[in-house]
C-alpha positions in Angstrom: -45.3 15.6 5.5 -42.7 17.2 7.9 -39.6 15.6 8.6 -37.1 16.8 11.3 -33.3 15.9 11.3 -31.4 16.8 14.3 -27.9 16.6 13.4 -26.2 18.2 10.3 -23.7 15.5 10.3 -22.5 12.9 7.6 -25.4 10.6 8.7 -28.1 13.2 8.8 -27.5 15.1 5.7 -26.8 12.0 3.7 -30.2 10.7 4.9 -31.7 13.7 3.3 -29.8 13.4 0.2 -31.1 9.5 0.1 -34.9 10.8 0.6 -34.3 13.2 -2.1 -33.1 10.6 -4.6 -36.0 8.4 -3.8 -38.3 11.2 -4.9 -39.5 12.2 -1.2 -40.4 15.9 -1.4 -41.5 16.4 2.0 -40.7 19.7 3.9 -37.1 18.8 6.1 -35.8 21.0 8.6 -32.4 20.3 10.0 -31.3 21.4 13.4 -27.6 21.5 14.6 -25.7 23.2 17.4 -22.7 23.9 15.1 -22.7 27.1 13.1 -22.2 25.3 9.8 -22.7 22.0 8.2 -20.2 19.3 9.2 -17.0 18.7 6.9 -16.0 15.2 5.8 -14.1 13.9 8.8 -11.7 11.3 7.6 -9.2 13.8 6.1 -8.9 15.6 9.4 -6.3 13.4 10.8 -4.6 12.7 7.9 -4.5 14.8 4.7 -5.5 18.2 6.2 -2.9 17.6 9.2 -0.4 16.9 6.7 -1.5 19.9 4.3 -3.4 22.5 5.5 -4.3 23.7 1.9 -6.0 20.6 1.4 -9.2 22.1 3.0 -11.8 19.3 4.1 -15.0 19.7 1.9 -18.6 19.8 3.7 -20.6 16.8 3.4 -23.3 18.6 1.4 -24.3 22.1 0.1 -27.8 23.6 1.2 -28.7 23.6 -2.6 -28.3 19.6 -2.5 -30.4 19.3 0.6 -33.4 21.4 -0.4 -34.1 21.8 3.5 -34.4 24.7 5.9 -31.1 24.6 7.8 -31.5 25.8 11.6 -27.7 25.9 12.5 -26.4 27.2 15.6 -29.3 26.1 17.3 -29.6 23.5 20.2 -32.2 20.7 20.4 -33.1 20.4 24.0 -35.7 17.6 24.1 -38.0 15.0 22.2 -41.8 14.8 23.1 -42.9 11.6 21.5 -46.3 12.0 22.1 -46.5 15.6 21.0 -44.1 14.7 18.2 -41.9 17.7 18.9 -38.5 18.8 19.3 -37.8 21.3 21.8 -35.8 24.2 20.4 -35.2 27.3 22.7 -38.8 28.7 23.4 -40.4 27.0 20.5 -41.2 23.6 19.5 -40.6 22.2 16.0 -43.1 19.6 15.2 -42.7 16.5 12.9 -44.4 13.6 11.3 -40.8 11.6 11.0 -37.9 12.4 13.2 -34.3 11.5 12.2 -31.9 11.4 15.1 -28.3 12.1 13.9 -26.9 14.2 16.6 -23.6 12.0 16.5 -21.0 11.9 19.3 -18.4 14.1 20.9 -14.7 13.6 22.0 -14.6 11.8 25.3 -12.8 13.6 28.1 -11.8 13.0 31.7 -11.3 15.3 34.7 -7.8 16.6 34.1 -8.0 15.2 30.7 -9.9 18.2 28.9 -9.1 20.4 26.0 -7.0 23.6 27.1 -4.0 25.4 26.2 -1.8 22.8 24.3 -4.3 19.8 24.9 -6.5 19.5 21.7 -9.2 17.0 20.6 -9.7 16.1 16.9 -13.7 16.4 15.6 -13.8 19.5 13.5 -11.7 21.3 10.9 -11.3 24.1 13.7 -9.7 21.4 16.0 -7.5 20.2 12.9 -6.5 23.5 12.5 -5.4 24.0 15.9 -3.5 20.8 16.1 -1.7 21.5 12.7 -0.3 24.7 14.1 1.5 22.6 16.6 3.0 19.9 14.4 6.3 22.0 13.7 9.7 19.9 12.9 11.0 18.9 16.3 7.7 19.6 18.1 7.3 17.1 21.2 3.7 15.6 20.5 2.1 13.4 23.2 -1.0 11.5 22.0 -3.2 10.3 24.6 -5.1 7.1 23.5 -3.9 4.4 20.7 -7.0 3.8 19.0 -7.4 4.3 15.0 -7.4 8.1 15.4 -4.3 8.4 17.7 -2.4 6.3 15.4 -3.3 8.1 12.5 -2.0 11.4 14.0 1.2 9.6 15.2 2.0 8.8 11.4 1.1 12.2 10.4 3.0 14.0 13.0 6.1 11.8 12.4 5.9 12.5 8.6 6.0 16.2 9.6 9.4 15.8 11.6 7.7 15.7 15.2 8.8 13.5 18.2 5.9 11.6 18.9 4.7 9.5 22.0 1.5 7.7 22.3 0.4 6.7 25.8 -2.4 3.8 25.9 -3.5 1.8 28.9 -3.7 -1.5 26.8 -1.1 -3.5 26.0 -1.2 -2.8 22.3 -2.3 0.0 19.8 -5.8 -0.3 18.3 -6.6 -3.6 20.2 -10.4 -2.8 20.4 -10.7 -2.9 16.8 -7.8 -5.2 15.8 -7.3 -7.8 19.0 -4.3 -8.1 20.5 -2.0 -10.0 17.8 -2.7 -7.3 15.0 -2.5 -4.8 17.4 0.9 -6.0 18.3 2.0 -6.1 14.8 0.9 -2.4 14.2 2.7 -1.5 17.4 5.8 -2.7 16.2 5.4 -1.0 13.1 4.6 2.2 15.0 7.5 1.8 17.3 9.9 1.2 14.1 8.9 4.3 12.7 10.2 6.2 15.7 7.1 6.6 17.8 7.7 6.2 21.5 5.0 3.7 22.9 4.0 3.8 26.5 1.7 1.0 26.9 0.0 -0.5 29.7 -0.3 3.1 31.3 -2.6 5.8 31.6 -2.3 9.5 32.1 -2.7 11.2 35.4 -2.5 14.9 34.6 -1.3 17.2 32.0 0.6 20.3 33.4 3.1 22.9 32.4 4.1 21.2 29.2 4.4 18.0 30.8 2.5 14.9 30.8 2.5 12.8 34.1 1.8 9.2 33.7 0.2 6.7 36.1 3.4 4.9 36.2 4.9 7.7 37.9 6.8 8.8 34.8 6.7 12.1 32.8 6.6 13.1 29.0 7.8 16.7 27.9 5.1 17.7 25.3 4.6 20.9 23.3 1.2 19.7 22.3 -1.0 17.1 23.7 -3.5 15.5 21.5 -6.6 13.4 23.4 -7.7 10.4 21.3 -9.9 9.0 23.8 -12.7 7.9 21.7 -16.2 9.3 21.7 -19.4 9.5 23.7 -22.9 9.3 21.6 -24.6 12.7 22.2 -27.7 11.5 24.1 -28.1 14.1 27.1 -31.0 16.0 25.0 -32.9 12.7 25.1 -33.1 12.2 28.8 -36.8 11.6 29.7 -37.9 11.1 26.2 -39.0 7.6 26.7 -36.6 6.4 24.0 -34.1 3.5 24.8 -30.8 4.9 25.8 -28.0 2.5 26.0 -24.6 3.7 24.8 -26.4 5.5 21.9 -30.2 5.2 21.0 -31.6 1.6 20.9 -33.4 0.8 17.8 -34.5 -2.2 15.7 -33.0 -3.9 12.6 -34.9 -1.0 10.5 -33.2 1.9 12.6 -36.4 2.6 14.1 -36.0 3.8 17.7 -40.0 4.6 18.0 -42.8 5.1 15.8 -41.7 7.3 12.9 -38.4 8.0 15.0 -35.1 6.7 13.2 -31.5 7.1 14.3 -28.4 7.1 12.2 -24.7 7.3 12.6 -22.7 7.3 15.6 -25.6 7.7 17.9 -27.6 4.6 16.7 -27.2 1.2 18.4 -29.2 -1.1 16.2 -30.2 -4.6 16.3 -27.9 -6.2 13.7 -29.7 -9.3 12.2 -26.3 -10.5 11.1 -24.9 -10.9 14.5 -28.2 -11.2 16.5 -27.1 -8.3 18.8 -27.2 -4.7 19.4 -24.2 -3.0 17.6 -23.0 0.6 17.5 -19.9 1.6 15.0 -18.4 4.7 14.8 -17.3 5.1 11.3 -17.9 7.0 7.8 -19.2 3.8 6.0 -21.5 3.0 8.4 -23.2 6.5 8.7 -23.2 6.6 4.9 -25.1 3.0 4.7 -27.5 3.6 7.7 -28.5 6.9 6.1 -29.6 4.7 2.8 -31.5 2.4 5.0 -33.4 4.7 7.2 -34.3 6.7 3.9 -35.8 3.7 2.4 -37.9 3.1 5.5 -39.1 6.4 5.7 -39.9 6.4 2.1 -42.1 3.3 2.8 -39.6 0.7 1.4 -39.0 -1.8 4.4 -35.4 -2.4 4.8 -33.2 -3.8 7.4 -29.4 -2.9 8.1 -27.5 -6.0 8.2 -24.0 -4.8 6.7 -20.8 -6.1 7.5 -19.0 -3.6 9.7 -16.2 -1.8 7.6 -13.3 0.5 9.1 -10.2 1.8 7.1 -7.6 3.8 8.3 -4.5 5.3 6.5 -1.3 5.1 8.4 2.2 3.5 8.2 2.3 4.7 4.3 -0.8 2.2 3.5 -4.3 1.6 4.0 -5.5 -0.5 7.0 -8.8 -2.2 6.3 -11.1 -4.3 8.5 -14.4 -6.0 7.5 -16.2 -7.8 10.0 -15.5 -7.9 13.7 -12.1 -9.0 15.2 -12.6 -10.7 18.5 -10.0 -11.9 20.8 -11.6 -15.3 21.2 -11.4 -16.2 17.5 -8.5 -18.0 16.0 -6.3 -15.7 13.6 -4.7 -16.9 10.2 -2.5 -14.9 7.8 -3.7 -15.9 4.4 -1.5 -13.4 2.5 2.0 -12.4 3.2 2.9 -12.1 6.8 3.1 -9.8 10.1 6.5 -8.7 8.9 5.7 -8.1 5.4 4.7 -4.6 3.9 1.6 -6.3 2.5 -0.8 -9.0 4.3 -4.1 -10.2 4.7 -5.3 -12.0 7.9 -8.6 -13.4 8.9 -10.2 -14.6 12.0 -12.7 -17.5 12.4 -14.8 -19.3 14.9 -15.2 -23.1 14.3 -14.1 -22.5 10.6 -16.6 -19.7 10.0 -15.1 -16.4 8.9 -15.6 -13.6 11.2 -13.5 -10.9 10.0 -11.0 -9.9 7.4 -8.1 -7.4 8.0 -5.6 -6.3 4.8 -2.8 -3.8 5.2 -2.0 -2.2 1.5 -3.7 -5.4 -0.1 -7.2 -4.4 -1.2 -7.2 -7.0 -4.2 -6.4 -9.8 -2.0 -8.8 -8.8 0.6 -11.9 -8.4 -1.4 -12.6 -12.1 -1.7 -12.7 -12.5 2.1 -15.2 -9.6 2.0 -17.5 -11.7 -0.2 -17.3 -14.5 2.1 -18.2 -12.4 5.1 -21.3 -11.2 3.4 -22.4 -14.6 2.4 -21.5 -16.4 5.8 -19.1 -18.4 4.5 -16.8 -21.1 5.9 -13.3 -20.4 5.5 -11.5 -22.8 3.3 -8.7 -25.1 4.9 
């Protein structure tokens, strides 16, 4: 049996590790355009930025994988009928294919990496950003999502002057909704971050960031936190269904003997009855285990409750489930103004999400309720 994994990413490598734990001794080949195995990314926006000596660890070592590593090589296409992956002038044949090519930082014309303008995806990116985070440096972060908020907190802790530019009216709104987004916006503002909300960036030029409002911000370093886009261009014409990712069934199967895992997978989540794509560490790890089980012959669906965490403002923000603006929000421990809190959202009394800040013990019972699909107590 020949297994090909495209992507030496967290999801791809954890799939291999899971296969080995299940006793699958097939020949496995890993292809990735990067010259080395991916590092564990969560520390890049936090620990590593704050302390360059805290080097991020690789997801796995070659000895742990027992696989042939074709690093620095680009997968160009997939032929489902031929069961092969294009690799330069040659074709790599498979019995099972795992697509784990991940995602890339989103950019726009005029908002692209260049002198003084950075994205954060790799350890090399983080090292470049860290070199500019000197006390008093003027840091402009374009995008107020989780990564932008984490970088802002780290940069402030290093003594930088920080501004976040975000077109939406609050930070982290896509993950937290408007009310909780406003809570964290106030907390970052109280920590000295200049928030320019409800406006975008028109251009970056000569240490100046020009906003769509017409205002300008001085910048010694600019970090783009505009989200990511799935790496699917190499799958054009493959016959796979591509829709903001690779569309899969509940078992993460995109086609016969073809699976997708990690950022690139848009799968039918039985819990919600709709296609879902999640870009986070926990999702990649859990999907890897499910894909490996299916490859090994144990039919398994992936119906996990989505989970996201973010370290910022001196605490840990944790989100179970999905926060949606149309659901009702209730604080069940603490309050918006207290250091620790837990808030839940519900629809018709049915729990939809639970959000905690520095309150792990108080949050966990709501995670259990979410998994069981429970009704929120009055």
